[in-house]
C-alpha positions in Angstrom: 170.2 143.9 58.6 170.0 147.3 60.3 167.3 147.3 63.0 166.2 150.4 64.9 163.7 150.7 67.7 161.3 153.6 66.9 158.8 153.4 69.7 159.5 155.9 72.5 162.2 157.7 70.7 162.5 160.9 68.6 163.0 160.3 64.9 166.1 158.2 64.4 167.2 158.4 68.0 166.3 154.9 69.1 168.9 152.2 69.8 170.0 150.3 66.7 171.6 147.0 65.8 173.3 145.2 63.0 171.8 141.8 63.3 171.0 138.5 61.6 167.2 138.7 60.8 165.3 135.7 59.5 162.4 136.4 57.2 159.5 134.2 56.0 159.3 133.5 52.3 157.0 136.5 51.7 159.2 138.9 53.7 156.2 140.0 55.7 157.3 138.4 59.0 160.7 138.6 60.5 162.3 136.9 63.6 164.9 138.9 65.4 166.3 138.6 69.0 163.4 136.2 69.8 160.8 138.7 68.6 158.3 138.2 65.8 158.1 141.3 63.7 155.4 141.9 61.1 155.6 144.3 58.2 153.0 147.0 58.1 152.9 150.0 55.8 150.6 152.3 57.9 153.2 153.4 60.5 154.8 156.8 60.5 158.6 156.1 60.8 158.7 152.3 61.0 158.1 149.4 58.7 157.7 146.5 61.2 156.1 146.0 64.6 156.5 143.5 67.3 153.4 141.3 67.4 153.6 140.9 71.2 154.4 144.4 72.3 153.4 146.6 69.3 156.8 148.3 69.5 157.7 149.7 66.1 161.0 149.1 64.3 162.8 150.1 61.1 164.5 147.2 59.3 166.7 147.8 56.2 169.8 146.6 54.6 172.9 148.3 56.1 174.9 151.0 54.3 178.6 150.6 53.6 179.2 154.2 54.7 177.5 153.3 58.0 174.9 156.1 57.6 172.0 153.9 58.3 169.8 156.6 59.9 168.5 159.5 58.0 168.5 162.2 60.7 171.0 161.2 63.3 174.4 159.8 63.8 173.3 156.9 66.0 175.8 154.0 65.6 174.4 150.5 65.6 175.5 147.8 68.1 176.9 145.0 66.0 175.7 141.6 67.2 178.5 139.0 67.6 176.9 136.5 65.2 176.6 139.2 62.5 180.1 140.8 63.0 182.1 138.8 60.4 179.5 139.1 57.7 179.1 142.8 58.4 182.8 143.4 58.3 183.0 141.6 55.0 180.1 143.7 53.7 181.9 146.9 54.7 184.9 145.6 52.7 182.8 145.1 49.6 181.3 141.6 49.8 177.6 141.2 49.2 175.3 140.7 52.1 174.6 137.0 52.9 171.7 135.9 50.8 172.1 138.8 48.3 175.0 137.4 46.3 172.9 137.4 43.2 171.7 141.0 43.7 
């Protein structure tokens, strides 16, 4: 997943990661880097928030053209545990867990 911190940064200027993110069955709660993130629709430029710190994040599937942000050219840091799957995705493979679409 593409994950970008929104709190404390101008639009699309926060640090970003390509990471393994675990979701609960309803996709309303995610676990990432030891944080529990909850989906919320009422935020300006984010779709999840950290339940402990209230920091806001944008989570989405990565793009093959690496243009994951809308208004900046920020490049995501690729986590080591996601590197092989991300490279395969860039080369045309489906994202893990999305093999059926």
